[in-house]
C-alpha positions in Angstrom: 37.6 -15.8 8.9 35.2 -14.1 10.8 35.2 -10.2 9.9 34.9 -7.5 12.1 31.9 -5.7 11.6 33.5 -2.7 13.5 35.6 -1.6 10.7 32.0 -1.3 8.7 30.4 0.2 10.6 30.1 4.3 10.3 29.0 6.8 13.2 26.6 10.1 12.5 26.8 12.6 15.5 23.6 14.8 15.1 21.4 18.0 17.7 18.3 17.8 17.6 16.3 21.5 18.4 13.1 21.4 19.0 11.4 24.4 17.5 8.2 23.2 18.4 6.1 20.0 19.0 5.7 19.1 15.0 8.8 20.9 13.8 12.7 20.2 14.9 15.8 20.8 13.4 18.6 18.3 12.6 22.2 19.4 12.8 24.4 16.5 11.5 27.8 17.3 11.9 30.1 14.6 9.9 27.3 14.5 7.0 27.6 11.8 4.2 28.8 15.2 1.8 31.4 15.7 4.5 30.3 19.0 6.2 28.2 20.0 9.2 24.3 20.2 7.0 21.4 21.2 8.9 17.6 19.7 7.9 14.5 20.3 9.1 11.8 17.1 9.9 8.5 17.7 10.9 5.8 15.4 11.9 2.3 15.9 9.3 -0.6 13.8 10.7 0.5 10.7 10.2 4.2 10.5 9.1 7.5 12.1 9.4 9.4 14.1 6.9 13.3 15.2 6.4 14.5 17.8 4.1 17.4 15.6 3.4 18.0 14.3 0.3 17.7 10.7 1.2 14.7 10.6 3.0 13.2 13.1 -0.9 14.5 9.5 -2.9 12.6 7.3 -0.4 9.6 10.0 0.4 6.9 7.9 -1.5 7.3 4.6 1.4 4.9 5.4 3.7 7.6 3.2 6.2 10.6 5.1 5.6 12.4 6.7 7.8 15.9 8.6 7.8 18.4 8.7 9.6 17.7 12.5 11.0 13.9 11.5 12.2 15.5 8.5 13.7 17.4 11.1 15.3 14.5 12.9 16.4 12.4 9.9 17.7 15.4 9.1 20.5 15.8 12.6 21.4 12.2 12.8 22.1 11.9 9.3 23.8 14.5 10.5 26.5 12.0 13.8 26.7 15.2 16.6 25.9 14.2 19.6 24.0 18.4 19.3 22.2 20.7 16.9 22.6 23.8 14.8 20.7 22.5 11.4 19.0 24.4 9.1 17.7 23.8 6.6 15.3 25.2 3.6 14.1 25.3 1.3 10.8 26.2 -1.0 8.4 27.3 0.7 5.1 
């Protein structure tokens, strides 16, 4: 039997605002808390940091990237200071 993966996907909609070269505000429009939340993503030398609870939980893992940091990477890749980013993942 083949399962549909689409039914397991959750879509996150985020807007990324560049504050400076190393700091971004990320507005998560449909956060896991059920209402919009804003977080700050900063680059500190070699590591990216986020103020979200998920990142705080995994902050000791140097390779961990939360969905907000991922949104900043996507927005920066196309060199825009403001962009809406959609992230999909399987729960």
